[in-house]
C-alpha positions in Angstrom: 76.2 166.0 40.0 77.9 163.1 41.8 81.0 162.9 43.9 84.3 163.2 41.9 87.8 162.4 42.5 90.5 165.1 41.2 94.1 164.8 41.6 96.8 167.6 41.6 100.3 167.2 40.7 103.8 168.6 41.3 106.8 168.0 39.3 109.9 170.0 38.0 109.4 171.3 34.5 112.5 171.3 32.3 113.0 174.6 30.5 111.7 174.5 26.9 111.7 170.7 27.0 108.0 169.9 25.9 108.8 166.2 25.2 110.2 165.6 28.6 107.6 167.4 30.5 104.9 165.9 28.5 106.5 162.4 29.3 106.5 163.3 33.0 102.7 164.3 32.8 101.9 161.0 31.1 103.5 159.2 33.9 101.7 161.3 36.7 98.3 160.9 34.9 98.8 157.1 34.9 99.4 157.4 38.8 96.5 159.7 39.3 94.2 157.3 37.4 95.5 154.3 39.4 94.4 156.3 42.5 91.1 156.5 41.2 91.1 160.2 39.9 88.8 161.3 37.1 90.9 164.4 36.4 94.5 165.6 36.9 95.6 169.0 37.0 99.1 170.3 36.5 100.8 173.7 37.1 100.8 176.8 35.0 103.0 176.6 31.7 103.8 173.1 32.8 104.5 171.9 29.1 107.4 174.5 28.7 108.2 175.6 32.2 107.5 179.2 33.1 110.1 181.6 34.7 112.6 181.4 31.7 110.3 183.2 29.6 111.5 186.5 31.3 114.7 186.5 29.6 113.3 185.6 25.8 112.7 188.0 23.1 109.8 187.9 20.8 111.0 185.3 18.2 112.2 183.1 21.1 108.8 183.0 22.8 106.9 182.5 19.4 109.2 179.4 19.1 107.3 177.7 21.8 103.8 178.8 20.9 101.1 176.6 19.4 97.7 176.7 18.0 94.9 175.1 20.4 93.7 172.6 19.9 95.4 171.8 16.6 99.0 172.2 18.1 101.1 169.2 18.7 101.3 169.6 22.7 97.4 169.7 22.7 97.1 166.7 21.0 99.6 164.8 23.0 97.7 165.8 26.0 94.5 164.5 24.6 96.5 161.3 23.9 97.5 161.2 27.5 93.9 161.7 28.4 92.8 159.0 26.2 95.4 156.4 27.3 94.7 156.7 31.0 90.9 157.4 30.8 90.8 160.8 32.7 90.7 164.4 32.0 93.9 166.2 32.0 94.5 170.1 32.8 97.7 171.7 31.7 99.4 174.9 30.6 101.2 176.1 27.5 102.0 179.0 25.3 99.0 179.7 22.8 99.3 181.5 19.4 96.0 182.6 18.1 95.1 183.4 14.4 96.3 187.1 14.8 99.7 185.9 16.0 98.8 186.9 19.7 100.5 184.9 22.3 99.0 183.9 25.5 99.5 182.0 28.7 97.0 179.5 28.3 95.5 176.6 30.3 93.3 173.8 28.9 91.3 171.0 29.9 91.1 167.9 27.7 89.7 164.5 27.7 90.2 161.5 25.2 87.7 163.0 22.9 89.3 166.4 22.5 89.4 169.9 24.1 86.9 170.7 26.7 88.0 174.1 27.8 90.6 176.9 27.3 91.5 179.9 29.5 93.9 182.6 28.8 95.7 184.4 31.8 93.9 187.5 32.5 97.1 189.2 34.4 100.1 187.9 32.6 103.5 189.5 33.4 106.4 186.9 33.1 106.7 188.0 29.4 105.9 191.5 27.8 105.0 189.4 24.7 101.9 187.6 26.3 98.5 189.3 25.8 95.9 189.3 28.5 93.1 187.3 28.3 89.6 188.8 28.4 87.0 186.5 29.4 86.2 183.9 32.2 85.8 180.3 31.4 83.2 178.0 33.0 82.9 174.4 31.5 81.4 171.1 32.6 83.7 168.4 33.9 81.7 165.1 34.6 78.6 167.0 35.5 80.7 169.6 37.8 80.6 173.1 36.6 84.4 174.3 36.9 86.4 177.4 36.3 90.0 178.2 35.8 92.2 181.2 37.0 95.9 181.0 36.4 98.1 182.3 39.3 97.9 186.0 39.7 94.4 185.9 38.4 93.3 184.4 41.8 95.1 187.1 43.8 92.6 189.5 42.3 89.5 188.5 44.5 86.9 189.8 42.0 88.0 187.2 39.3 87.3 184.5 41.9 83.9 185.9 42.8 83.1 186.5 39.0 83.9 182.9 38.3 81.8 181.4 41.1 78.8 183.8 40.1 79.1 182.3 36.6 78.3 178.9 38.2 81.8 177.2 38.9 82.1 175.0 41.7 85.5 173.9 41.4 88.1 176.5 40.6 91.5 175.0 38.9 94.3 177.4 39.9 97.5 176.5 38.2 100.5 178.3 39.5 104.2 178.9 39.6 104.5 180.8 42.7 106.1 180.9 46.1 109.5 181.8 47.2 109.7 185.3 45.9 110.1 188.8 47.3 107.3 190.7 48.6 106.7 193.8 50.8 105.4 191.3 53.3 107.7 190.4 56.3 109.4 187.2 55.8 109.0 186.6 52.0 111.9 186.3 49.5 114.0 184.0 47.4 115.1 180.5 49.1 118.9 179.9 48.7 119.3 177.4 45.9 122.0 175.6 47.8 119.3 174.3 50.2 117.7 172.6 47.3 121.0 171.1 46.1 121.5 169.9 49.5 118.0 168.6 50.4 118.9 164.9 50.5 121.6 165.7 53.4 119.6 168.3 55.2 116.1 168.2 54.3 115.0 170.0 57.4 116.5 173.2 56.4 114.7 173.3 53.2 111.5 172.3 54.7 111.5 175.0 57.0 111.8 177.6 54.4 109.1 175.9 52.1 106.6 175.8 55.0 107.4 179.3 56.5 106.4 182.8 55.2 108.1 182.2 51.8 105.9 179.2 50.9 103.3 177.3 52.8 102.7 180.2 55.3 102.0 182.6 52.6 99.7 180.4 50.9 97.4 179.5 53.7 97.1 183.4 54.3 94.9 183.6 51.2 94.1 180.3 49.3 91.6 178.8 52.0 89.8 182.1 52.1 89.2 182.1 48.2 87.6 178.5 48.5 85.6 179.5 51.9 84.4 182.8 50.9 82.9 181.6 47.7 81.9 178.3 48.6 83.9 176.4 45.9 86.4 173.5 45.9 89.9 174.7 44.9 92.6 172.8 43.0 96.1 174.4 43.4 98.9 173.2 41.4 102.4 174.4 41.6 105.9 173.0 40.6 108.6 171.6 42.9 112.3 172.4 42.3 113.9 174.8 40.0 112.0 176.6 37.5 114.2 178.8 35.3 116.5 180.4 37.9 113.8 180.5 40.7 113.2 177.7 43.3 109.6 176.7 43.8 107.9 174.9 46.8 105.4 172.6 45.3 102.6 172.1 48.0 100.1 171.3 45.3 96.7 170.9 47.3 93.2 170.5 47.2 90.7 172.5 49.4 87.0 172.1 50.0 84.3 174.8 50.3 85.0 175.1 54.1 88.6 176.2 53.3 89.8 172.9 54.6 92.9 171.2 52.7 91.6 167.8 51.8 95.3 166.5 50.5 98.5 168.1 49.4 101.7 167.3 48.2 104.6 167.2 50.9 107.7 165.7 49.3 110.4 167.4 47.3 109.9 165.0 44.6 107.2 164.7 41.7 104.0 163.8 43.4 100.1 163.2 43.3 97.6 164.4 45.7 94.0 163.5 45.3 90.8 163.8 47.0 87.1 163.2 46.5 84.7 166.2 46.2 80.9 165.7 47.1 78.3 167.9 46.4 76.7 168.2 49.9 79.5 170.6 51.1 78.6 173.2 48.4 75.5 174.1 50.2 76.5 173.5 53.6 79.6 176.0 53.2 79.4 179.5 54.4 80.2 180.9 51.0 77.0 179.4 49.6 75.0 181.5 52.0 77.2 184.6 51.4 76.7 184.6 47.7 72.6 184.3 48.4 73.0 187.3 50.8 74.5 189.7 48.3 73.1 193.0 47.5 74.5 194.2 44.3 72.6 197.4 44.4 74.8 198.5 47.1 78.2 198.0 45.3 77.4 197.5 41.8 78.9 200.9 40.8 81.6 200.9 43.1 83.0 197.5 41.8 82.8 198.8 38.4 85.0 202.0 39.0 87.7 202.6 36.4 91.1 201.2 37.3 94.7 201.3 35.7 95.0 197.5 35.8 98.7 197.3 36.5 100.0 193.9 37.2 103.4 194.4 38.8 104.6 191.6 41.2 107.5 193.1 43.3 110.1 190.4 42.3 109.8 191.3 38.7 112.7 193.1 37.7 111.6 196.4 35.5 112.4 196.0 31.8 
């Protein structure tokens, strides 16, 4: 397992416009490769955009769903990977053979599909089924896992993925700037986004405060540090449906340190070199080895209702 350069991206998806979004991903993949990246990761449901699904009925959601890997979006992503000579990770709506719909994230290279993961805790649409398994796959000799957005907030998912061998966790999101019981959280006024060129500081204060980066830094470095893994966080910038998102895509090492991050209000790439030496030097490596599962095996396996209910999501 040698050093690997990974890129993460931020861009503003257009609601339902697969062609435009795929073209943006093609452009950013080319930029990532030009910077030496061997893989580039995009955000959750980046092929279609995300938030607008909360307002769609079942036939409307189905209209965006595709088979994986036979569907046109997966094939387009394979073409992008082949064109630029790197792996591409991206999110789309999947329809399986039983007509179930999933919020799915895939990894492809120029040869085809390398991995597929179905979100374990979906909530943006009642028509999305929950995934039922973890995914660990090989990427240029590195064992990698995927957890989509809310999946990362349930810490057992991260530990399980690490225990299955993942040393890089890809974490595609559409998050930030939403209400929460935590003080300081909430939506960001859309007018600040519209006025970002004339008054960038007001928007930056909101994005960097407890509604955005301040919230991310409460937990995201901890996921990397506690488990001794690299983390690849991807998030959109700008309007996603009727919500404003802060971008801030970033790459973290097993020490919980930010190696690189997107800081502009535009589409952007951040990239970093991952080296294997940090994996064993990190505290999380020692903590995994120190576990005594006989103490908590039954505790962690206790029954639970399994309710996924973000505060901002309006009851239906």
